N, C-alpha and C positions, 0 to 999 in steps of 0.2 A: 821578152817573156811570152811563151805561147799560151794558148787558151787553157790548156790543162794545168800549167804552172800557176796561172792567175787564179783558177778555181781552187787549187790546193792551198795557195797562200791565203786566200779569203777564208777558207775553211779553218785553217790554223788560227788565224786572227780571231774568228768567231768563237772557236773552242777556248782560246786563251782568255777571252773576255768573260766567257761564261764560267770558267773555272778559277778566275782570279780570286774569288771568294767562295770557298767551298760551301758556306752556309750564310743565310741572311736572317737576321732577327728584326722584327718590327717592335719598336719600343713605345709603349703607350704612356703618354704624359697628360696630366689634367690641366696644366696651366698654360697661359699664352706663350707663344714663341719668344716674345720679348721679355718674359719674366726670367730672372737670373737662374732660377731652378732649371727651366727649360734650356736656357743658353748653355749652362754648364753640362747638362745632360747631352746636348748636341756635341760639345767639345769632347766629352767622354766617349761618345759613339764614334766620333771621328778618329780619336786616338786608337781605339780598338780596331777599327776598320783599316787604319794605316799599318798597324803593327802585327796583324794576324790574318788568318784566312777567313775570319768571321766579319761579315758586314752588318753593322747596326744602323737602322734608319729610324729616326725619331719622328713621332707624330704628336705634336703639342696641341693644347687647347681641347683635349677630349675628342680629337678628330678621328682617332682609331677606336677608342673605347671610352665611355664616359667615366669621369673620376670615381664615382661610387662603385663602378664595376671592375676597376683595374685589378684590385687585389684578387678577387675571385677568378678573373680571367687568366692571370698568371698562374695561380694555384692549379687551375684546371688544364693548363697548357694551351689555352686558346691563343694566347700570345706568350712568347717566352720571357719577356722582360717588361717591367713597367715601374712607375713611380706612384707612391701613395702616401697621403698624410697619415702618419702612424696613429695618432689619437682617434681618428675616425673609426678605428677598429676596436674601440674600447668595449663594445658589446661582445666581442669574441673572447677577449681576455683583458683583465685590468692592467696587466704589464704594459700593454700598448698605450695606456693613458698617462704614464708616469711623467712624461715631459709636459703635460698640460694640467698638472695640479697647480691651482692658482697660488702664486707668490712663493712657491717652493724654490725655484731657481729663476731669478728675474733678470740676470745679466748674462753676457756671453761666457764669462769664466765659469759661473755656476752651472750654466746649461751644458758646457763641455764636460764638466766633471760628472754631471748627472748622466750624460750619455755614456761615458766610460764606465760608470757604476752599473748601468742597466743593460749595456750591450750584451753581456753573456746571456742574461735572461731573455732578451729580445731575440738573439740569434737562435736560442733553444726553441722558443715558441714558433719561430718561422720554420725551423727544421722539422718540427713536429707537424707543421701544416704543409710540408712538401715544398718549402721555399728556401732559397739561399740569399742571405743579406749581402749586398755589394757595398753600398755606402749610405750615409744618412746626412741630410743637409737641413740646417735650421732656418726658420723664418726669423725676422727681427722681432724684438719684444712686442707683445700684443697690446694694442691700444683700444680705446673705446670710441666708436663712432656713434653719433646720435643726431637724429633730425631735430631734436629738442635740446635746449640747454639743460645740462645735468646739475641743476641748482639744488635738487633734493631727490630723494627716492620717490616722493609723490609725483614729481615732474616726469619721472621715467615710467611710472606705473602704467601698465597696459600696452607699452610700446611693443610692436612686433619685432622680435629679436632674431636675427639670422644665426642659427646654430649650425656648427659643422661637426660636432661630436657630442658624446654624452655629457661631458663636463660643461660645455657651453650651454647646453639645454638646461641642465640642473641649475647652473648659475643664474640664468635668465629667470627661471621660475622662482628661485629664492629671493631675487631682487624685485619681483612683482611684474616682470615683463613676460611676454608670450612668445616662447621659442617656436621657430619654424625651420625645418631642415632645408638648406639651400646650398648647392654646390657652387664653387667659385665661378665657373663659367656662366652661371645664371644670375650673378650678383647685380650687375648693372640694371637689368630688366626688373629684378625684384624690388630694388630701391626706387626705380623710376615709376613703378606702378603702385607703390605703397604696400607691397607684400612684405617688405622688410623696412624697418625704420631705425634700427640700431644693430650693432654687432660688436663683438670683440674679435679683432683680427690684426694682422701685421700691417705696417705701412705699405708693404709691397703689394698686398692684395688690393688695398684701397686705391693705390696709385694706378695699378694695372687697369682697374675698372672705372677710373675717373669718378670716384664717388663724390668729389667736390661738386659735381653737377646735381647731386641729389641730397647730400648731407651737409649740414652747416657746421657741425662741431666734431673735433677730434681731441680726445684726452689721452695724453701719453702716460698711461698707467704702468706700462711694463709688467703686465700680469704674469706672463710666462713666455717661453720660447718653444713653440711646437716644432716638430721636425717632420720632414718627408723622408722616405726611404726608397731606395732603388733595389728591387728584388728580382730574382731569377727563379724560374721553375726548377725545382731540385733535380728532377729526372733529366731535364735538358742540360743542366749544369754537369751532371755526372757523366754525360755522354761526351763531353769535351775532352780533348787531350790536355795534358799538363801544361804544355806551352801556351795554349789558348787561355786556359784558366789563369795562368800567371799574368798574361797581358791584361785580362779583365780585372784582376785583383790590383795590379799596379795602376791602371787607369782609374779604377774606383777610388783608390787612395788619393790620387792627384785631384780628382773631382771633389772629394770630401774636403780636402785642404782648401781648395779654391772657394768652395761654397761657404764655408765658415767665415773666411776672410771677407767675401763679398757681402754677406749678410750684415756683418758688423760695419763695413764701409757705408752701406746704404741706409742704415738705421736713421741717422740724423738727417741724411739727405731727403728722405721721404717726408719727414716732418717739415723741413724747409719748403718743400714743394707744395705741401698743403697750404701753408701760409701764403705762398705766392698765388695760389689758385683762389684765394679768398675765404678759406675755411678759418673758423675761430679755433686756434690751437692753444691748449693749456693743460693744466692738471686738475684732477677732481678735488673738490673742497674736502676738508678733513672729515666731515661727517659722512659724505658719500663714499670716500675712499675707505673709511673704517668699516662701512657696511660691506663693501666689496671684499675686503680682507677677512671679515668675519665669515662671510659665505665661503671664502676660500679655505679657511680653517675647517669648516664643517665638511667640505668636499674632500679635504685631505684625510680627515678621520674616517670618512665613509670609504675612501679608496683603500686605506690601510686594512680596514675590516674585510673588504672584498678580496684584496690581493693576498691576504693571509701571510704565512711564513715567507713565501717567496718574495712578496713585496717588501716585507719588513727587512729581509736580508739586503735587498737593493738599497733601501733608504739608509740602512746602517753603513753600507759601503760608501754611499754618497756623503754621509755626515762625517765619516773618517777623513775624507778628502778636504774638508773645510777647516 
């Protein structure tokens, strides 16, 4: 091969590499790379990259965009795709909070039915905000972490409570604790420094952040199953050809199926891990649990009032499934 042929071959290879994927998307993720949400998002991205001309690169742990900013960044087109905890958007619209109404859906079967009942309303809200829903993934049922034994409400009074949405803030206030907004990436430091002393969250979050190093008690109350969602900027979505959209849709369906199964598989495993790490694991006593459920009922009534006819329609659809 002469010099000209070598240069031509190198140019062709370089061009082929550059055009192997016509477009690249950076995907913003809030949770650690080892969290199953991030792992399944990476599998989703790999499937799309393999089967289409679109390359998706995931950025876990808030490394691209902080968790609280992901929704706005995707909506504005700063990044084309990202994942966000749905209930954290409750101040934008109460429909986003439905999966976090305390004790409405406490198991995986109920949570899946609630998702099916609320998905049309959720998709509509996102569409109105310039977004397209790809898939939604649950967290395991929410448990109560506490630096102090939850022997009574008085024992919990004044504890600094890590809140991640409006529901958890209101719940903390109603139970006599002091809510403070903390994103998942900041949890370990917050508990280590005493900025947070209690929270309601999944076993997954507590395990990822090694909360047994800072918190002694975990109560498996199964209060609700919040969900994350993966969203795409609507204008970006509309510019894709049908073949690429179909690949994304299929990969999203696969990711959703895997994610629901993984959450259920990990639920009891996390609890066992807490025991092995030395945490005291149990259930709330009847009086404290009754107080939690009473506050949950109040929050449900308040949500129904705020959500209006649209919210009532979703709840009616859910109740028909049970």
